[in-house]
N, C-alpha and C positions, 0 to 999 in steps of 0.2 A: 663267439660270444657265449658266456656261460648263462645257463638258465637263471641263476641268481641275479645276473646283471639286468634281467628284464623285470625284476620284482621290487624296485625301490619304493613304488607307490601302492603296492598291493599287500593287503593282509591275507595271509594264506596259512593253511595247515597241510603239512606233508602227510598224505595217507599212504604213500608208497614211494620207495626210491629216494633219490637225493637231488638237491638243486645244484650241486657242484658237478655239473655235466654240460657238455656242449649243446647248444640249441640253435636251430636255424630260424626261419621266419615264423611269425605268429599268424595262424590261420583259423578260420571258423567254417571252412568249406572243405570237406575231404577231397573234392574233385581237384582242388588246387594244391593239395598237400604233397610235399616232397619229403624224402627220408631225412630225419633229423629235425623236422619242423615241430612246433608246439601247436597242439590242437585245443582250441577253447570251445567248450560245449555250451553254446548259447541257445536259449529257448526262444523259438519264434511262434508265429500264429499258426502255421501249418505243420511244423515239425519241431523236433527237439534234438539239439546237437548231441545230447547224451545217448541217443539211440545209435549214433554213428561212432561211438567211442571205440568199439572193437575194430571197425573198419579203419579208423585212424591208426590204431596200433598196428594193424596188419600192413598198412602202407608205410610203416617205419617211423611214426611219430616218436619223438624222444620224450615227450611229456604230454599229459592231458590236464586241462584245468577244468574243474567240475564244480557244480553247486551241490550235487549229491554223489555219494560213492558209486563207482562203476567197476565192473570186472574187466581186467585186462592183464596181459602177460607181466611177469615180475620185473622184466627189464625196463618197463615204461614207468617213468615218474608220474605220480598222480598228486595234484595239488587241489585242495578244496578251498573255495572262496565263497563269500556271501552273495556276490553279484558278478556273474561271469561276463556280462556286457561291460561293466566298468573295468574288469580285469583285462578284457580284450583291448580296450582303448589305452589303458595305462601301459600294458606290455608292448603294444604296437608302437606307441610313442618312444619307448625306451629302445625297442628293436631298431628303429630308424634314427636313433640318436636325436630325438626331439626336433624334428625338422621345422615344425611350425614356429619355433622360437626365432628362427632366422627370417621370418616373414612378417609383414604387417597384414594380418588377416582381418577381413571384413566379412561378417556373417549377416545374411539378410533373411528375415522371416516375416510371415504375414500370409493371409489367405490368398491374396492375389497381388501380382506385381513383382514377385521375387525375381522371376527370370528377366523381365525387361529392365528392372533396376540393376540387377547384377551385370547385364550386358552393357548398359549405359555406363556404369561405374568402371568396368574394365576398359571401355573405349576412352573414357576420360583420362584414366591413368596412363594409357598408352599414348594419348595425345600429349600428355605432359612429360613424356620421356621416361615414365616409370615402368619397369618390366613387371607385368602382372599376369598371374595365372588365374584360371577360372575352373570351378567345379560346380556344375549346375544341371538343370533339367535337360537342356539342349545338348551341351557338349562339355567335355573336360579338356582343358588346355594346360599342360604342365610345363611348356617350354621345350620339353623333349618330345612330347607326343600331343596330338590333338585328335580327338575321336568322339563319336556320339556316346552320350551317357546312358547307362542302364536304368538309373533312378536319380532322383533329385539329389540326395545326399548318400554317398556310399557308406558301407560298413567302415568302422574306425580303422581296421587293419589296412584296407585299401586306401582310405583317405590319407593316412600317414605315409604310405608309399608315394602317393601323388605329391604330397608336400615335399618329400625327399627329392623327387624328380625336379620340382620347382627350384629347390635350393641348389641342386647340382647344375641346373640350367642358368643360374644367376638371377632368378626372379627375386624381386624385393617385396612384392605385394601379392596377395591372393584374395580373390572374391569367391565366397562360398554361399550357395543357396542352402538354407537350413530349414528343412521341413519339420513339422511338428512330430512326425514319426521318428525322425532322426534324434530329436531332443528326448523324446520318450524312451528310445532304445539306446541312449548313451553313445550314439555314433560320433558325436562331436565332443565327448568328454575329453579332457586333457588338451583341448585346443585353446591356446591363449589368444582370444579375440581382442584385437586392438579396438575394433568398432563393431557394434551390433546395430542393425537397422530394422525398425518395425514399420511395415508399409500400411497395414490395415487388418481388420479382423471381421470375418463373417462366419456364419454357422456352416461348417463344412467338415467332412471327414468324421462324421459322427455315425457310429454303427459298429457291427461286428468286425473285428480285425482292424479297427481304426481307433476311435476314442469313445469312451463310455458315454460322455455327455459334453455339452458345450463348455462347462466349467473345467473339465479335464483337458479339453482342447486348449483353452486359454492358459491353463496352468503350464502346459508343455511349452507353448510359445514364450511364456514368461521366463523360462529357464535360461534362454540365451542371454538375458540381461543380468544374470547373476554371474556370468563368466566373461564379461567384456569390460574394457576400460572406459569406453565412451558409448553411450546409448543414444542413437538418433531416432526420434520417433515422430509419427504423424499426429500432431496435436489436435487435428480436426477429427480424428477417429474417436468414437465414444469410449473405446476400451483403452485409450492411451494411459490414463492414470493407473488402471489396474495392471497394465503390462509392465509399468516401471515402478510400481509400489514395492517397497522393501528391497530396493536394489542399491548398490553402492557405486554404480558407474556415474561418470559425469554425464549429465543429460543435456542433449541438444535437440531442439524441436524444429519441425518444418510444417508448413500448412498455409492457409489463407487468412487465418485470424490474426488480430493485431498483436497478440503476444508471442507469436512464433519467432524463433531466432532467424530462420530463413523463410521469408514470407513471399508467396507468389502474388503479384499484383498485375493489373492491366492484362488479365487473361482474355484471349480472344481466339476464335477459330480463324484459320487462314486457308487459302487455297491457291495453289500454283499449278504449273504444268504437270507436276508429279501427283497431284491429288490433294485431298484435304489434310490439314495439319493443325498445329496449335502454336501460339506465340504467347509469351509472358515475360515479365521482368521479376527479378528478385529485389525486394526493397533494399535500397542502399547501393544498388549497382545500376549504372545508367543505361547500359546496352541491353537490348531485347534478346531473349533466347527464342529461337524458332525450332520447332520439332516437325519432322516430316511424318508424324504419326498423329492420328486424330484422337480426340477424347480428353476429358478433364482428368481421367485416371492416369493418362500418360504424362500430364503436367505434374501430378503427384509423384509418379515414378521418377521423372527427371529431377524434380525438386529434391527427392530423397538422395539420389545419386550426387547431385550438385552439393548438397549439404555435407555429405560424407567426404567428398573430394576437397571442398573448400576448407573443411575442418582440419585437413592434413596439410594445408598450405599449397594446394594446387592453384595456379593462377586462374582467375575468372575467364580470361581469354581462351584457355585450353578447355574449360568446361563448355563454353559457348560453341567453340569450333567442333568439339566431339559430338555434341547433341544435334548440331545442325545436319550432320550426315548419318545419323543413327538409323539402323535397320536391324530388326530382330526377327530371325526366322520363325514363322508361324505365330507371330504376335502382331495382330492387325497388319498382316502382310498382304499388300495389294498385288493381285494378279492382273496384269495389264490386259485390258480389252479396249480396242481402238474405236469403238462405235458408241461411246457415251454411256456404257454400262460400267458400274463400279463393282468389282468383285474382291472380297477379302476372305482370307483364311486366318482363323484365330483359334487359340487353344482353349477358349472359354468352355469349361466343362462342369461348371456348377452354376447355381442360380445367380449368385452374386456377379460372377464374371459375364454370364450371358446377358443379364439385364444391362450391365454397363456397356457391353458391346452394341446391343441393339439401340439403346438410348443415344449412343455416340453416333451411330450410322443413320439414324432417322433423319436428322437435319440435312444429311448429304444426299438424300433421295429426292429427286424431282418427281419421281413416279412412286413405285411401290418398293417396300422393303421385304425381301425374301430371305428365309433362312433354312439351312439344312443342318440337322444335328441329331445326335442320339445320346445315350447314357451308357456308361460302362456296366458290365455285369459284375456280380459278386461285390456290389457296393450297396450302400443304403438305398432302399426303394423310395424313401420319402423325397430324395433329391430329384427323382424323375418327375414326380407330379409337380413339384415346384417349378422345375424348368419348363414343363409343359404350360403351366399357367402364365409364366413370363412371356414365352414365345407367342402364345395365343393372344395376349394382350398387346404386345408391342410390334409384332410382324404382320404383314398383310398376307403372306403366303408361308405356310409352315410345312416342310417335308421332313418327316421323321425317318431315321435310318439307323443302321447298326454303327456303333462306336467300337468299343472292344467288348464284345459280349462275353468273353471268357467262357465260363462253364454254364451260362444260362442260355435259354432259347431266345434268339433275337426278337421274335415276334412278341414274346411275353414282356420284354423290356419296352417295346414300342407301345404296347397297350397301356402299360403303366404311365408312360409320358402322355399318351393321347387322353387319358382320363383327366389330366391337368388342363390340357388344351380345351377340353369339352366344358370346363368350368367357366370359360370365357366366351365371348361372342365369336372367337376365331374358329377356324376349321383346319384340319391337317390331312395330309396324305401319308400313308405308311408304305415306305419302299425299303424293305430290309437290305437289299443289295446296295452298298454305298456307292459303287460306280454308277449304277443306274440312277440313283437318287441325285447325284451331282449332274449327270447328263440331263435329267429332266429339269432340274433347277436352272441350268444354263439355257436350255431351250425356252423356258418360261420367262427368263429375265430379258427385258426389253431396254432400249436406250432410255436413260433417265432413271432406271431402277438401280437398286443396290442389293447385292447378294452377299450374304454372310454364310460361309461354310465353317461350322464351329465344332469344337470338341477335340480335334486331334492335332491341329497346329503343325508343329515341326515333326511330329511322329511319322515314320516311314513304314509302319506296319499296322496290322490288325490282329488282335489276340482272339483266337477262336479255339476252344477245347484244347488248351495247352500249346497250341502252335502259333507261331508268329508268321503271318502271311504278308508279303510285300504290298504296301498300300500307302500312298502319299496324296493327301488332299490337293496339294498344289499341282501335282502332275495330273490328277483327275480333272481339275478345272481347266488346265491348259489343253489337255486332250479333248475335252468337250468343246472348248472354244475353237480349236483347230478343226474339229469335225464339222462344226457349223460353217466355217469358212469354206471347207472343201465342198460341202453340199451346195452352198450358195454359188461357188465358182463353177 
């Protein structure tokens, strides 16, 4: 493929060389660069691709795409553009011959519920016999490969490669979690979304390296609905109108209010041998939907997925069957204890999701509600105090521990959270070692109690000082429960 063939959607200026030359893949990471590839110098929060221009040339890049001039050998073509992230997306789409055009792509955005809704929708499509790929927080499934994801939404060059694999594997649908960062950084530019889903909006991801303000955060979420044919939104959310204002997509609503196109009615908690769940009906459909997941927020997630599926012609029977057997790793995932204790692992890592999780589990507790959680390092400190206040108000026992401390001192993070707990009538224990914190919580949890281990969910690692160390909350809980059995035996 010629370099010129990658540029039909890109306005550029040739600073050096020619566009009439062979070009390989489009990359933005020199560690993945092969001889002949095109290197796009994108600017990130921690580094700037322009600083790696010489390295890219030394590795054999055929061309560099830059926002500002760089020095490099004469044999390398240099193209200047106004937005290298847009260029990365547009050139990647061309490089892989516009693979998303062959798929019905659904993008899901919102503060919480993206992962569960995406997982539900993928399972509904599969139940209906539609071959569906997935790109999300937990995993990526292209039909050719299925593997853990590094981030919620990958860079555009990687995303187009995944879409290409889906097309090759015969997929007809793709479900994509779309983070606000991805929208801000043009990772989903040039994706022709058939459907966009808005789950809800809370104040999150505000601070250095994320979003400047809540208004900027909302604005980024809004961008998805400027590039989709159909916008499916939570009409009960106070930000619904702003999210869909000045958009040209066909609008479909879900919620519990009388005006919603897909309205949940007769909502009730249920309990069977597998534990607590939810049941509801969609107005206009006779049969009840049963979820093996607790919480009103899971009713909203299911309703969003059902609305998206039904809007594309999926039979209601397939929606109902898929949701009846749904299980999402690390999302209100129950870890079995056979002695009357309920133990859940959940990804709740902000104030909004922690509050929802604790409010959901409180009615399930015949005894006390215990929680173990922490907060990530290198993130907004205000989030920590808010989560502390919520835990102190809603849980009977709070054990604070390390999440992903990254470059910060774990004890300093815990003190920030504890300051929020202290504003309530609650009390907390500080146990920096997460393994020990989970063991302690399991020892304190008695029959009739409910224990929530929050913050990491599906993650199988802990980030400390640039290293990823193996750690899985689900395995920690199981090990603690087994240890108790062995001691009692």
